[in-house]
C-alpha positions, 0 to 999 in steps of 0.5 A: 522448496520450502515456503515460509511466511513471515508476514502478512499471514492472517494479517494485512501488513507486513508482508514478507514471505521466504522461499527456500529451495536446495540452491539458496534462499529469496525473500519476496517483499519485506514490508513494515508492520503497522498497528499496535505500536509496541508490538509492531516496533517489536517486529520491525526492529527485529527481522528473521535470520533466515530473510536477512541471510537470503541470496536475493530480494524481489519487491512486488511494489512500493507500498511501505507495509511491502517495501518499509522494512527493506532498509533494516533488512540491509542494516541486519547484514542482507548483502543481495540484490533487489529485483523490482520494476523501474516504476517500483525502484523509482518510488522507493527512492522517494518512499523510503527516504520519507519513512526514514525522516519521519521515524527521525522526526516523530522520535524527535518530537515524542522524545522531546515531548516526553522527556521528563517523564522517568518511565519514558524509554527513548524512541530510536528509528528503525533506519536512518536515510544512510541505510536507506542509500545503501538499500537503493544501491541494491536495486535492479530495476527490471521491466515487466515480461522481462525473465530475470535469474535471482538464484540458481534454478529459478526463472522470474518474471514481472507481470502487471498487477494494476494495485499501483505505479509499478505493481507486479506479480511475480511468476517463479519458475523453479527447479529444484532436485530435478522437479519443475514448479511455477509458482505465482505470487500475485503481491497486492492485486488490483481491479479492472477497470480502475482510472490512470493504470492498466487491468492486472494481467493473467500470466501464462500458465500452467500454474501450480501454486497460487500466492494470493492476496486476499484483503477483500475476500468478503465483500465486493466494491461499488463502480467507477461510476459509483466513485465519481458519484459518492466523491461528489456527494460527500464533497457537496453536502460537506461544503454546504455545511461550511466544513471541509472534506478531510483526506487521510491517503496513501502517497502512492496511488491513492492520491494521484487517483483522487486528483484524477477523479476530482478533474473529471468532477470539475471539468463536468461542473459537478462540483463547487468550486473550492481549493484541493490541497494536497499536503504531503510532501512524498505525495508531491514527489509521487505525483512527479514519478507518476509523470515519469512512468506514462508507459503505465497509464491505461488507454483512457488514461492515455487519451485524457492526457492527450486531451487535456494535459496535465492528469493530476494538475488543474485550477484549484489544487494547490501542492504544498511542500514546505512545512510553512505551506503546511501551516497557512492551509489553517488561515485559509477560511471556508471549505476545502479538500484536503488530501494528506499523508499517511494513508492509515492515519500513523504519521505525517501531516494528516496527524495535524489535520485531523488534531484541528478538524475532527471535533468540528461537526461540519467537517468530514473525514473520508476514508478511502482505503483499507485501514489495518487493525490498531491503526487510528485509520481503522478507528476513525473507519469504526467511528469510536466516540474518541480517538487519540491524536499525539497522546490527547484524547479528541471527541470525535465530531466530524463525519466518517465516510468510508467509500470502499469503490476507491479501493485498489485492491481486488475485490472478492469477485475480482479475486475469484475471477483471477483464480478462475484465469490462471487455474492452480492445479496444486493449491492456493495459499492465501496471504495479506486478509484477515480472518474473515476475510481470508475464511469466506474466500477460503470457502468459497474456493474449496468449493469450487475444489482447490486446495486452499491454505491460510497460513499462520505467521512464520509457519513453513510449508515444504512444497517437496512432499507434494 
């Protein structure tokens, strides 16, 4: 049994784990790399041959850094099934189609903009909607707790990860050459007590090997109560200046979470009555998907639903589907909250809102999620003096506020607690984290007696020798 960490190894993007046994091989996640444009494009365009020739793929959740390269995989010749929870399969129908449309639109815009530049190389989308349709046809929706056999000698089961709708931890029971090993892959692990979703589960043991994310391995998050307090403070301070709150938000999870908290704050009369614009066709479609999967909601959200009706729609919320409705937001005077995608501010309508608002000191850019290195979102979070939008440098005069309390990733305390509950007996592999976070978490785990490996990208590790 061999593990090869093709993505999200000493980085927080492009998740791709290859698992090889004597019977064949599996891919767990196949995410799009986000970051420096040239490097990301090169990696996204040419996936490892071992992944293309895998017998099956298993998807932990629908975020693009975990699912976004599946159409590229299929386009390159992957023939196997793709297993995911029903909610994840539902979300991918929207996420992957949207990814294809954004790529095509961005390529058309940039090729048109730079067509007279002799040094410009025409940009081609990674895949189109036809490739997405072929990918969706390979999806095999599989409920939580229901074991399936993606490969001879391998029994797989999804467990709640609590990160986004449909997110799953994956347990693999692998019998290879007469040896049985249990491997737990957390995917992106959520936090206990967050709004809307159920808390992460502790999969049954004994666990031999644990592949665990480590995004926030060096820090903890604020409480859920702090989430409400901080959002109320930022909105109130910005509106008192006559400004607008611009929020780059992931279409899956973060947008719905923001709406839920804003709904509670408005009901408690803790915010002034100002319009809220959800300006992302994808986020609007994803919100509909949330409504179709109330079985994924926690007890508190179920109670809120029974008492108040729709969790995500309330007075003052405007869902802007069309391009014309999006542009009309600019004609509205006065304070407002604008929630738009993409979450790392790399594409989509958020770029237009940032271009219009970042140079006005009355406004606030509110960061409510992890921003990978070399993304516009990271440059905003670092409060750079100038940021580039559509190829033009602009002064960042708007206030920038980072609220870690909204993170859907487990913090250091949560990660350590999960290890304690799962009790991996052989080795822990830390993935999906930057160097500082991984080094800090690895050191803490080693003091607790665990054997910890932080694999490098494309590093292969043979478990048959252990």
